N, C-alpha and C positions, 0 to 999 in steps of 0.2 A: 886682595888676595889680587896677585899678578898671572893675568897670560899670555902666551911669544905669541907674537901676532907669524910667526915663523914655522909652524907648527908642522913637524913631519906628517902628521894627519892632515891636513890641510888639503882640503878637494873629497878627501876618502868616508870620515864621519863626521865632517863638520858639514854644513847646509847653510848656502845663502841665499834668502828670499829676499826680491830686490823689493815689491809690495806686499803686505803682509799687516795682520788686526793681530793683536796679541793682547789675550783676556786672561783675566785673572780670577774668573770664573765660570762656570759651567753653564750660567743664565745668559749671558753674551751679556752683562752691564756694566762692568769694567772692566773698561778699557786702559791697558796697561801701555799701548804704544800704538801708531799706526807708521809703516812705512816700510824701509829696510832693517832687514836683524838677519844678523847670520848664526846660527843655533851652532855652539859649541860641543865638542865629544865629550863634556861632562856636565852637558846639560843646560850649564849658563845661555842666555841669550845676548849676544851684543847688539845693543842699540847705537847710532849715530852719536857723536861728542863723548867718546870714551867710554858709556854707560854702561852698565851689566844687568841684567833682570835674573834673579834669582831662580834655578829649577822650583822653590819650593811657593815663587811668588804670580808663577805661570800656570794656567789652566788649561788654556793649548792655545796652536795658533794657526789662523787661518790664511790662505794664503788667496790675495786678490789674482783673479783672472783677469787678461784686458779683453775689455769688447770688442 
């Protein structure tokens, strides 16, 4: 699957989170990624290194609030 980095929807429907934890389950036991993410308009989650997490794999994302 190919995603355009210069999407016309960039910023409108996509969300970038600088410090997030991506979970694969409701119990928050399965951490899929910690760090910056970009949630795309189609539900896929882009993580650094050019990898993508499927919307079916991600249960929820918590944004870390700096102390």
